[in-house]
N, C-alpha and C positions, 0 to 999 in steps of 0.2 A: 314279308312272309314271317308268320309266327313260328318261332322255333320251339314253342312249348308243346301244348297238347295237340291232339289230332285235329287237322284243319277241317273247317266246314266248307260248304259250297261257296260262301262269300270269299274265303281265302283262296280257294282253287280258282275261282273266276278272276280274282285280283292278279293271279299269276299270269293268266292269259293277257290281261290288260297291260300289266307291267312289261311283259315281253314285247308286245306290239308297240308300246310307247318307247321302247328302248331303255327302260329303267332297270331291266334285268336281262342278262345274257341268256342265250339258249342253254349254255353249259350250266349256269346257276339254276335255271328252271328244271332242267333234267335231273340234276343232283337232288334238288328239293323234292321233286315228285318221286324219285327213286327211293329216297329215304322213307317215304310213306308207303309206297306200293310194295316194298319188300319186307315190311314189318308184318309178319304173319300173325301177330297178336291182336291186330286191329280188325274191326268189322266195318264195312262200307256199304252205303246204299248204292244202288245200281248206277245212278247218275254220277255220283262222286267217283266211283271206280272207273267209269267210262272216261270221265274228264282227266283223271290222273293218268290213265293209260295213254291218253293222247300227249300229255306233257312229258311223260317218261319216254325218252328217246327223241325228243324234239330237236336235239342237237346232231342227229345222224345226218350224214351226207351221202351223196351218191358215190363218192370216192374221195381220196385225199385232195384237198384244195378245190373240190367241186361244190356245186350248190347243195343246199339242204334238201333232204327228201321231201319235206313239207314246207312250202314257202309261206310268206306272210299272208298271202291271199287265202290259202287253205286254213291257216291258223285263225284268221278272222272269221271264216265260215264256221269253224268249230265253236268259236266264241258265240256267234249268233245262234247256233244249234243249242248250245248250253243254256243260253238265256231263254230261248223258246221252250226248251224242255222244263226249265225251272218254272216258267210262267204257266205252262200247260196243265 
């Protein structure tokens, strides 16, 4: 994940992939997305904003020690939607 300038869709998509491949933790992805989504000085296209919104909060659970609100199957579905929308 680029810690420099505002990420583009390639970097956002790469976060989904890294999470699903186990190269990044949900906590790391949440913090990364949160850094960008809470920066009020940035402007986003609709697709980037949608994808960042999915990543921000990706580490939320149903309760302490319980499963994540959004499992890997759902995250994979989001990645497919992101790719479809990019191609479309």
